[in-house]
C-alpha positions as CSV (number, residue, x, y, z in Angstrom):
1,X,27.4,23.9,8.2
2,X,30.0,21.6,6.9
3,X,31.2,18.9,9.0
4,X,28.2,18.9,11.4
5,X,26.0,15.9,12.7
6,X,22.2,16.5,12.0
7,X,21.7,15.6,15.8
8,X,24.2,18.3,17.4
9,X,22.6,21.4,15.7
10,X,19.2,21.1,18.0
11,X,16.9,20.6,15.2
12,X,13.6,19.1,16.6
13,X,13.5,15.3,15.7
14,X,11.0,12.7,15.7
15,X,12.2,9.8,19.1
16,X,11.3,6.9,16.9
17,X,13.8,8.4,14.2
18,X,16.9,7.6,16.4
19,X,16.3,3.7,15.9
20,X,17.2,4.4,12.1
21,X,21.2,4.8,11.6
22,X,22.0,8.1,9.9
23,X,23.6,6.8,7.0
24,X,21.4,5.0,3.9
25,X,18.2,5.6,6.3
26,X,16.3,4.9,2.8
27,X,17.6,1.5,2.5
28,X,17.0,0.7,6.3
29,X,13.2,1.4,6.0
30,X,12.6,0.4,2.2
31,X,14.4,-2.4,0.6
32,X,13.9,-1.6,-2.8
33,X,16.2,1.5,-1.5
34,X,19.2,-0.8,-1.1
35,X,22.5,-0.7,-3.6
36,X,21.0,-4.1,-5.2
37,X,17.6,-4.5,-4.5
38,X,15.7,-7.9,-4.3
39,X,13.8,-7.1,-8.0
40,X,14.9,-10.6,-9.5
41,X,11.3,-11.8,-9.9
42,X,9.8,-8.1,-10.5
43,X,11.9,-7.5,-13.8
44,X,8.9,-8.5,-16.4
45,X,6.2,-5.9,-14.3
46,X,5.2,-2.8,-15.1
47,X,3.6,-0.5,-12.3
48,X,0.2,-0.8,-11.7
49,X,-2.2,2.0,-9.7
50,X,-5.3,0.4,-7.7
51,X,-7.7,3.0,-6.1
52,X,-10.8,2.7,-3.7
53,X,-13.4,6.1,-3.4
54,X,-15.6,6.0,-0.7
55,X,-18.2,8.5,0.7
56,X,-18.6,7.7,4.3
57,X,-21.2,9.4,6.5
58,X,-20.2,10.3,9.7
59,X,-18.7,7.6,11.9
60,X,-19.6,5.1,9.2
61,X,-17.8,2.1,8.1
62,X,-17.3,0.3,4.5
63,X,-15.5,-2.7,3.3
64,X,-14.9,-2.2,-0.3
65,X,-12.7,-4.9,-2.2
66,X,-10.4,-4.6,-5.1
67,X,-9.8,-7.4,-7.7
68,X,-6.2,-7.6,-8.4
69,X,-4.4,-8.3,-11.5
70,X,-2.4,-11.7,-11.8
71,X,0.6,-11.5,-9.7
72,X,0.5,-7.9,-8.3
73,X,3.0,-7.0,-6.1
74,X,1.8,-3.9,-3.8
75,X,4.9,-1.6,-2.9
76,X,2.9,1.6,-1.2
77,X,-0.4,3.4,0.1
78,X,-1.1,7.0,-0.2
79,X,-4.3,8.4,0.6
80,X,-6.6,11.8,1.1
81,X,-9.4,12.4,2.7
82,X,-11.9,15.6,2.6
83,X,-12.0,16.0,6.3
84,X,-9.0,15.3,8.9
85,X,-10.2,17.3,11.9
86,X,-10.3,14.2,13.8
87,X,-7.6,11.7,12.5
88,X,-9.6,11.4,9.0
89,X,-9.9,7.3,8.7
90,X,-8.8,4.4,9.9
91,X,-7.9,1.5,7.5
92,X,-7.2,-1.9,7.9
93,X,-6.0,-4.0,4.7
94,X,-6.7,-8.1,4.3
95,X,-5.6,-10.5,1.6
96,X,-8.8,-12.4,1.0
97,X,-7.2,-15.1,-0.8
98,X,-4.8,-16.2,1.9
99,X,-7.0,-14.6,4.8
100,X,-3.8,-12.5,6.2
101,X,-4.1,-9.1,7.8
102,X,-1.4,-6.6,7.1
103,X,-1.8,-5.4,10.6
104,X,-3.7,-6.8,13.9
105,X,-5.4,-3.2,13.8
106,X,-6.4,-0.6,11.8
107,X,-4.4,2.1,10.7
108,X,-4.7,5.7,11.2
109,X,-4.6,7.9,8.0
110,X,-1.7,9.9,9.1
111,X,0.7,7.0,9.6
112,X,-0.6,5.9,5.9
113,X,-0.6,9.4,4.4
114,X,2.2,11.2,6.7
115,X,0.6,14.3,7.7
116,X,-1.8,16.7,5.6
117,X,-2.1,19.3,3.1
118,X,-5.7,20.3,2.7
119,X,-6.7,16.6,3.6
120,X,-4.4,15.2,1.5
121,X,-1.7,13.4,2.0
122,X,1.6,14.9,1.9
123,X,3.6,11.2,1.5
124,X,3.1,7.8,0.4
125,X,3.6,4.6,2.6
126,X,6.4,2.1,1.3
127,X,6.1,-1.5,2.7
128,X,9.3,-2.7,3.9
129,X,9.1,-5.7,1.8
130,X,7.0,-5.9,-1.5
131,X,4.1,-7.9,-0.8
132,X,3.0,-10.3,-3.6
133,X,-0.7,-11.1,-4.3
134,X,0.5,-14.3,-5.8
135,X,-2.9,-16.3,-5.9
136,X,-5.6,-16.4,-9.0
137,X,-8.2,-14.1,-8.7
138,X,-6.4,-12.3,-5.6
139,X,-8.7,-9.7,-3.7
140,X,-7.5,-7.2,-1.2
141,X,-10.7,-5.9,1.3
142,X,-9.9,-2.6,2.6
143,X,-11.9,-2.1,5.9
144,X,-12.6,1.7,6.1
145,X,-13.4,3.4,8.9
146,X,-14.5,7.3,9.0
147,X,-13.9,9.0,12.3
148,X,-15.0,12.2,11.4
149,X,-18.5,13.5,12.8
150,X,-19.3,14.8,8.9
151,X,-19.6,13.1,5.7
152,X,-15.8,12.1,4.4
153,X,-14.8,11.4,1.0
154,X,-12.1,9.0,1.4
155,X,-9.5,7.7,-1.6
156,X,-7.0,5.2,-1.2
157,X,-4.3,4.6,-3.9
158,X,-2.4,1.6,-3.9
159,X,0.9,1.4,-5.9
160,X,2.5,-1.6,-7.1
161,X,3.5,-3.5,-10.0
162,X,2.2,-6.5,-11.8
163,X,3.1,-9.1,-14.6
164,X,2.4,-8.0,-18.0
165,X,-1.0,-9.1,-19.3
166,X,0.8,-11.1,-22.2
167,X,3.7,-12.2,-20.1
168,X,3.7,-16.3,-19.4
169,X,2.7,-17.2,-16.1
170,X,4.5,-19.4,-13.4
171,X,3.6,-22.8,-14.1
172,X,0.1,-22.0,-15.2
173,X,-1.7,-22.8,-18.2
174,X,-2.5,-19.9,-20.3
175,X,-4.7,-18.3,-22.9
176,X,-4.8,-19.5,-25.7
177,X,-5.8,-23.3,-24.9
178,X,-6.0,-23.0,-21.3
179,X,-8.0,-20.8,-18.5
180,X,-6.5,-17.4,-17.6
181,X,-8.8,-17.4,-14.6
182,X,-9.7,-20.5,-11.6
183,X,-13.5,-19.2,-12.0
184,X,-15.6,-21.2,-14.7
185,X,-13.0,-21.8,-17.1
186,X,-11.5,-25.2,-17.6
187,X,-14.1,-27.0,-14.2
């Protein structure tokens, strides 16, 4: 219907969706969706996926750690689970180098993946602001709790960008002639 406003045709809508304006809603939620996104320092970066795969028994918890490449900038999460009857799983994300939690409580799979088709999330959860792991030897710890009463195969994929391996670091001494890690070399 030309000229009709989306809320005037009686379409079902989520009550929290009214918190966002109708114009340019992508830019209101995701900063890199803006007309001039803040990508100044991400110019030399390339896309990178990091993945966590777990097989958890009924109501079990695991704490995998993901070693990240230098200057990894997290942009989005996506998830899958083999069973989602009772909610799938809950995940909590930590930056171990900075001792920083991404949220006060664990996040349900439905809030990360945005719904399911056969256990597969139908959308990615994009962070409003990109989060940079800028410390040497950064690690992301994911605490995953299976909410199902059966064994659940859980996959969490982290999408981001990373400084290419041969790009000079910000003020850091690089190979050859210096350490590329804060562990062992040059200490």
